[in-house]
N, C-alpha and C positions, 0 to 999 in steps of 0.2 A: 787326595782327599777329597771326596763327596762336595761338591756345593750341594748343603740343605735348603739356602735359600729359595733357587729355582720356584716358580710359579707353577703351580702340580693341581691337579684335580683328584678326588677323592670320591666312590660311591657309599655314600651316607644313608641309612635307613630315614634320618630324617635327626633335628634338634627338638628332644621333647622334654615339656617338666616333668617330674617324677620323682620319687620317692625311693631313694635307695634299696635294696636286698638283703645285700651280703655286708659283711666287714666291719669297721673298726665306726664307720660313717653311716651306718643302716640307720634307716629312720631318718634319716637326714633328706629336706627338700630340694633335690639338685635338677640342674641343668643336663640332659643325658647328650652325647655327642658321641652317634653307635657306627661303626661302620658294618655296613648290610653284610650278611650270610648270603650263601647263593640261593634262598631260598624268600629273601626277601624284598619287597617294593625298593629300586633305590635310587637316588638324585642325587645327579654330581654338584657337588661342591668347591667351588677353586676359595683357594684362604683366604682372599680377603670377601668373598660370598660367608665364608663361617664366622668372619671376626664381626661382620655386622648384623647378621643372625643371633649372635651371644648377646650383642651389644643391644640389639632391639628388643630381646625376651626381658633381660636383664631391666629394662627402662619401664617395662609395663609390671614388674612382679618380683617378689622377694626369693633369694635362693639361698642355699649354706655355700655350695659351690657346684663346679663344672665337674662332672666326669667321662673322661674320655673311656669306651669301651665299644665291646660289638666283636665282630669277626676281624682276626689277626689283627690288629690295633700297631704292634709294631714293627707289623709289614707294610706298613704308611707313612715312616720316619721325616722323609722330604716333605709331605703335603704337613703334617702335625707342626711342623718345626716352620716352616713358612707362614701358619695358621698363628702361632702361641708367641713368633717372634715381633707379631703386630699386635698382639692383645694387651691392651693396657689391664689385666686383671683387677677388679675390685673385689673378688672372691677368690679364694682357694680353688687351684684344679686336682686334680685326683687321677690318677691313670690306672685302669683296672685292665688286668693283663693275664693270659693265661701260661705267662713266662717261657713260652718257647721260642724267642727270639732274645737272649742276654745280650749282646753287643750292640744289638739296636736302642736298647735304652738308654744309654751315654749320653745322647746329643739333646734328649728332651727332659735329664733331672733338673736343671735349674728353672725349669719353670713350675715344677712340681710339690705342690703340697704332701703329696702322698702316694708312693707308690703301691699299689694293690696286687695283691701276684696271687691269684684263684686256682687253685687244685677242686678239681673236679675226681674222686677219687674212684680208680676204678683203671685212671689211664697207664699207660706203662709205663715200665722201671723210666724211658729216656724222659718223657715227658716231666718224670718229678726233679731228676737231674737236672732238668734246666729250670724247672721252677726253681730249684734250691741255688742256681747259678746264678739268676735275675734278681732274686732278694740279695745274694751276695754283692751284684755292682751298684743297687742303690743304698745297700750299710755300707761300702766304699765308699761313695760319693757321700755319707752323712746327713743324706735326709731322712725324713720320716719313710717308715718301709710297713708293710702288712702282710700274712702270709693268712691269707682264707681258706678255711678247710673244710672243702663240701662232703660230707659223709652219705652212701649211698645205704639201700636197705641190707646190703652183703658186704659192708667194708666191716674187715676184724679192728678189735681194739688196736692189735698190734702194728698196724698199717699207722692207724693214726700216731701212737707214740714213737712210734721209727720218725715220721715226718718230722716230730714237734723236736724230737733230738736232733734230727739234721740240720733242721732249721734253729737251733742253739748253734751249734755249733757254727753255724754262719754267719748267725750275727746274735748275741744277747739282747739286743735294743727290737728287735721285730716283734710289732705287735700281732699274737696269734689269734687268728677269731674261730673257733669250730663251731660249725654249724651241723646238727647230725640230722638223719636223716627223720621225714616226717610223714606217719603213713596218713594217708589223703581223707581215710575215713575219721580218726582222730589226731585232726593235724596239731593239736595244742598239746598232748600226752606223751610224756618221755618216758622213757624207760630207766629205772633207778641205775641200769647201767653208765649212762651219761657221766652221773654226779662223782662213780668211782673213775672213768676213762681221765675228767678233771682233773679230781685230786694227783691221781698220777702224771699228768701231762704240768701238772705243775710245779710238782716236786722238780722236776725235769727244768723248766722254761720259767720264768718270773711274771711273764705278762701273757698271761692265755685268759681266755673268755670262751663261754657259752652261751649263743644263744639261737634263738629261732631266727630263720628265715623267714624273710616279710614275703609270702606269696603273691606272685600275681591275681589279680591287674593292677593291686596294689604298690608291690613293691616289681620294681624293674633293675634290670641289669644292662 
């Protein structure tokens, strides 16, 4: 078995205050721990440095929760395990993942108040299958879990409804949040089609909500 308590580092794009743009906690003020993408400026953190930074920011301001997200979150489990093991949380910790490493989630579940699996539709079937497996891992552990569906302009209703059916079979306790595609020229306008999609989805799964995504620069992920 791997020793997850080792001191390791990770490349983060930063630890920033912001507003969650997606999911059940959308609109909440959070501390964002973001793993850097390939084109982002990164800073190396060790686990103890991250814990100190989280404590420092919480001493100066009020947050609803901490969110761990960014690129390939579950590819950094040893680092996260080391940090979360040292953290004495005064606010909940949420993980936002694309769900592509289901087996890696297990080690982190004891530290999480919410596991959020975010699916940007248009990805391949394998990506969606792995996301369902990740929801299943969280559900089996008994922790709160959510599936966030981000629709694209060309996403068919049938794909959304199939995903809702799949997640219901995986766990009837999943919080499902559907973020419809928003036209940049009319960001607050929605076609009536979305009311019908919500009606059909709710007939399959009891906990489905339709919400607009909070766009940047206010909304972060």
